[in-house]
N, C-alpha and C positions, 0 to 999 in steps of 0.2 A: 574231192567229191566228183568233179567233172571227169577226171582220169578214171576213177572207179566205174562211173557210168559208161564211159567208152568201152572198158573191158567187159562190163556186164552185157552190153548190147551185142558185142561180138560173141560172147559165150552163148547168149540166147539164140543168136543166129545159127551158131554151130550145132546147137541142140534141137534146132527146128522149132523153136518157141517164138511167140510174138516178141519183137524186140522192145516194144514199149517206148516211153519217153517221146512220143510223136510230136507233142506240142513243143517240147524243148528244142527238138531238131528243126521244127518249122519256124518257131519264133525264138531265135537264140537270145538268151538274156544278156543284157549289157551290164558289165561289171565296171564300176567306177570307184576310185578311191575318194574317201570323204575326209572329214575333219580329223586332225591328229589328236584333238582333246576336246573336252567339254567347253561350253561357253562360260560357265561359272563353276567354281569349286574344283576340288582335286579330281584327278583321273581315277576312276574305279574300274577294276577288272574282275570278272567272275573267275579268278585265277584258280579256284579249286576245281574247275573243269578244264583247265589248261588251254584257255584261248589266248594264243600269243598276240601281243599288242602290235607287233610289226608285220604280221603276215601280209595284210592287204596293202601296206605302204610300199611293198616290193612286188606289186602285181606284175610288172614287166620284167622282173629279174627271174633267174632260175634259182629258187630257194633250195636249201638243203632239205632232205626229207623231214627232219624233225621240226622244221618251221611250219609245216602244214598238218602233219598227222603225228600221233604218238607212234613210237617204234613198233608197238604191238599191232596197231592198225595197218601200218606200212607192210609189216611182215605178213599179216593175214591176207591182205589184198594183192600181194605180189606186184606192186606198182612202183613207179618212180614218180613222186609228186612233182618233180621239176619238168616232166615231159609235157609236150604241148597237147592241147585238145581243141577241137573245132566246135565244142558245144556252147561256148559263150564268146561274146565280143568284148575285149578289153577296151576301155575308153581312156583317152588322155585328158578328158575334161574332169574337173572336180564334180563330185556327185550332185552337188546343188545345181550346177549348170546343166547337167543331164536331166535332172528333174524338171527344171524350167523349160528346157528345150522340148521335152515330150509334151508338157502341158501346153506350150505355145503352139505346137504343130497339130494339136487335136482340138476338136470343138469343146466348148464349155460343157462340163458335166459328163464327160465320157471316160475320164481317167480316174481310177481308184488308186490311191497311195496307201501302202501298208507299211507300218513301222513295227518291227519286232526287236528293236533295240532303242537306245537313247535317241531323242528327237533332234539331235544336233544338226544334222544335214538338212532336215526339213526346216528348222528354224533359220538357218543361213539362207536357204532358198527363199523363204517367206520374207526375210529382211531385204534381200536384194531386189525382189519384185513381188510385193504382196498381191497385187491385182492378178498377175499371172498365176501365182500359187493358188489363189482362191478359185481358179477355174476348175480345180479338182472336183470330181463328183463327190468324193468323200475321202477322209483320211482315217484309216482304220489303225487304231493304236493299241498294242499290247503294252499295258503299263499301269502302274498305280494300284492302290487298294483303297476301298471305301470303308467297309465294316470288318474286314479280316485283318490279321496282323501282317506286317511287312515281311519280306524275306531277306532283307539286308539289315534293316533296323526295325525296332518294334512297330514303326509306322511307315517305313519306306520300302517300296518295291524297287528292284535293281534298276530297271530302265528309267524310272522316274527320278530316282535319287542320283543316278550317274550323271545326268545333266538336267537338274531341276529348272535352271534358267531357260533352257531350250523348250522344255515341256510347257512352262508358263507362257512363253512367247507364242507357241503354236496354239495353245488353248485360248489365248487372248483374241485370236482371229475369229472365234465363234461369237464374240460379244457384240451387242449393238453398238458399243463404244469401246473398241479395243484398247485405247489408252487407259481405260479405267482399271484394267487388270494386268497391264504390262508390269513385269518385275522391275524393281529399282536397279539402276545401273551402278555397280560397285566397282571402283577403280576404272581402268581404261577398258573401253569396249569398242571394237571395230564395227559393231552392228548398230545401225540407227534405230531410233524409236519408230513405231509404225506411224503412218500419216493419220491425221484426224479422220473421224468417221465420215465427214462430208467429202473428203478426198478419196476415200476408198470405194465409194459407191454403195449400192444396196446389198451386194452379195457378201455372204459370210461363209466361213469355213465350216464344213459339215464333219466334225470330229466324232467318230464312233469309237468309244473307249471300251476296252476289254480288260478290266482289272483282275487282280488275283481272285476276287470274290467269285467270278464266273469261270475263270480258266482252270483254277486248281483242281476242281473235282474231275476234270478230264484227264485220266491217267492211262499210262501204258505199263503193264505189269511184266515182270521178268518172265513168268511162266508162259505168257502168251507170245512173247518175243521168241523164247526158245522153241516153242512148239512150231512156230512159223518158219524159223530160220534153220533149225537143225537139218531137216531133209534137204534144203537147198544147199547148205554148206557141204553136206555129204556128196552132193552131185557136182560141186565145184563152182557155185555161183560167187563171183568176186564181190558183188554188192552185199550178199548175205554175210560173207566173211568179214567185210569191212564194217558193216553196221553192227554185227555181233560183237566185234572187238571193242568199238567205242561205247556201245551200250552196256557191255559187261562192266567196264570201268566206271560208267556213270552209276549203275546200280550199286556197285561196291561203295562208291563215295556217298550215295544216299543213305546207305546203312550206317555209315560212320557219323553222318551229320544229324540225322533225324530219328526220333523215337518211332516205334511201331513198324519198322521195316525189317524184313528178314525172309530169306528163302524165296520161293516163287512169288509171294505176295509183294515183294519189294517193287516199288513203282516210281515212275517219274511223271510229273505233270506236263501235259502237252500245251503249254501256254501259247506258244507262237502258232501252233497248228490250228488252234481254235479260230484265230483271226483269218488264216488262209481258207479254212472251211467256210467261214461266213462269206468271204469275198466270192467264193466259187458257187455258193448255193443260195444266197439271200435273195437274188432276183427271181429265182424260180420257186423258192419256198419261203417267202417272207413271213408267213404265218408261223413258221417253226422257230423264229427268232424273236425273243421278247426284249423290248427296249424301254428304258426310262428316258424321255426326251427333254431336252432343254434344261438340264441340271446346271446349276451354278457351281461347278467344280473348279477350284483354284489350287495351284501348286505352290507350296511354301518353299521359298528359295533362300531364306536367311537364317532359319532356326538352327541353333546349336545341336539340338537333338531331333529336330523335326524336319530338317531339309528333305525335300522330296515327298513330303506328306501331301495327300490330296485332301483339301479342306472343303467341307460342306457346312452349310448353316443348318444346324439341328434345332434351332429355336423355333418355337411356335408363334411367330410374330407376323402381323399383317404387313403386306407390301404398301409402300407409300403411294398415295394418290397424286400428290403434287410433286413432280420431279422433272427437271429438264434434262437429266442425264449428265449434267456437267457440274453443277454447283454442289458443294458439300452441304449435306442436310444435317442439322443438329440431331444427335441421337442415332445416326446411321453411319458410323465409322466404317469405311471400306465400301460403302454402297451396296451392302448385302440386301437391303430392302428396296432397292431401286429396280423398276421394270426396264430401265434404259441402260443399266450398267450390269457388270458381272458377266460371267461366261455362260454359254448355252451348249453344253456338251451332251451328246447322246450316249447313254451307257447301256451296254448289253447286260441283261440280268437273267436271260434264259436262252438255252440252245436246244437243238433237236434231241439231246440226251447225252449225259456224261459218259455212259458206257457204250455209246454208239460209235464214237470217233476212233478208238484204238483199232478195232478190227477193220474198220473202213480204211484207215491209213495203211495198215499192213497189206491188205488186199490190193489197194491202189498201187503200192510200190512194187510188191513182189508177185501179184497175181494170185 
């Protein structure tokens, strides 16, 4: 991607067009390698979209072209994926250490963390130094599903089921008593349990969850992609050629996997982009984003068929009046009726508009 952007900015410069990507050039992203596998359960890959498992583990190597891009995309963009770029800074630190370093070097409540994949690296960082991790302003998470079906199992969304233990551990840091929702440790684990609530202090993690319920309606259609990219491809835009190549394959795969897709109306959901959209606009347009706050959302880590499921209490029961947050109360298995236990997750339930995002995204990238 970075190599393609390098070629795109040069092409735009040659064409007398604004080069774009000013923020990326001014604040080069740091790329760090993270965990090799999940904290619990088997490794899962979205292999039908051909995401290679070893790509980022060889960040400092010169990988063969097929390790980064499909041969179609390489040919379309006329690039060598092994060439160097100045658009990002590779780090020798583990990603969890980079996360903690950035949080440590900045004031409390100024850094927003965004997770558009499994929460493994966040969980590792939180286990290594929970107080520093909780300095984050918020942790924006694309993951899980509440009322809609899952996309990997009937109840499991990919990011959540890919490392359910990590998700459960991160969500636990929203709880008044994090030990109350910590997942059970099965077998050997190198990660410690979180300290007791009095050792953590008063601050808790502000998790803002974007489940499939709210992200799925935000779609990018094949016909709007083709309308935007075709004139640019004809003019020789490397970025348009590259994006067109991999999106074409994505739309074809969507037609194979799901009912109701065909022709120009074939679409893909912009799950991850919704989270970025929120992070960029919520401070200036908070009224455009609707939230359900303080929900006790827990992640199932052990179920044979339900691992990765986001569990909420749908019973119409009163909360307990007498509860110390520690003792087991008869009739309240799991502490679901406790005001001093359980998670407190903020969940997005409304955005500025499902059909607003796609044209905004295309215009932002291609002008």
